[in-house]
N, C-alpha and C positions, 0 to 999 in steps of 0.2 A: 886772285879772286876775279880778275877781269875775264878769265876763261869761262867761269860759271855765269857771269853777267852776259857775255856774248852768247853762250849756249841758251840761256833763258830768253834772250831777245830773238834768237833764231826760232825757238819753239813757239814764241808768241806770234811771230810772222807766219809760221807754217799753220798754226791753229786758225789764225785769221783767214788765211787763204782757203783752207779746207772748209771752214764754215761758210765762206762766201760761195764757193763752188757748190756746196750741198744746198744752200738756199736757192741757187739757180736751178739745180736739179729738181727741187720741190716745185718751183714755179713751172718748170717744164712739164712735170707730172700733172700739175693742175690744168695747164693748158691742154695737154693731151686728153685729159678726162672730159673736156668740153666738146671734143669732136669725136666722131666715130672712127677711131684709129684701129688699125689692124692689130689684134692682140698677139699675133705671131711675129710682128715686126721686132727685130732685135733691139732697136732703140726703145720701143715701148716696153718690152720685157725688161730691159736694163733699168729704165726709170722706175718701173713697178717694183722690181726686186731690191733696188737700193733704198727706196723710200718707205716701202710698206712696213718693215719692222717697227720703225718709230711711229709712223702714222697709225698703225694698228694698235699700238700701246696707248696712244692718246685717245683713240676712239673707244677703247675698252675702259679707260680710266674716267673719261668725261663724256657726258651725253652732249656731244657737239654737233649733232645733226639737227638742223632746223628746217623742217619741211622739205627734206630731200637735199638740202644744201650741206655739204660736208665742210665743216670749219676746221678740221684737224690740220690741214696745211697752213692755215693762218696762225694757229696756235704754235705750230712748230717753227714757223718763221719768226714769231715774236720771241720764242725761246732762243733761237739762234742770234737774234739781234741783241738780246740781253747778254748772252755770252760774249758777243763781240764788244759790247760796251762796258762789260765788267771784268771778265776774265783776261782778255787780251791786254787792256791797259794796266791791269794789276801785275801781270807778268812783265810787261815792259818797265814798269816802275821798279819792280824788284831787280830787274836786270840793270837798270840805271844805278840803283843803289849799290849793287855789287861791283859795277864797273868803275 
């Protein structure tokens, strides 16, 4: 059973890492939106293409725009923080129980 525990611990670590990276990508997207960035820049296009699917869903589901201020990145970061504080520790505890 220790193999399953080690596997779950590795999955928890990867999920935690990916959520952290995605949170920084969202922050980068928000910072880029404040300046007049070139929309044809590959970095700007990457940030937009990676974040827009989730941010667009949040914008459609909730009226989060307040006077031109888009709060969907904040909501997505809160969701990521929830997953990091709930899902990752749960997986780690399951892994510890199996190991």
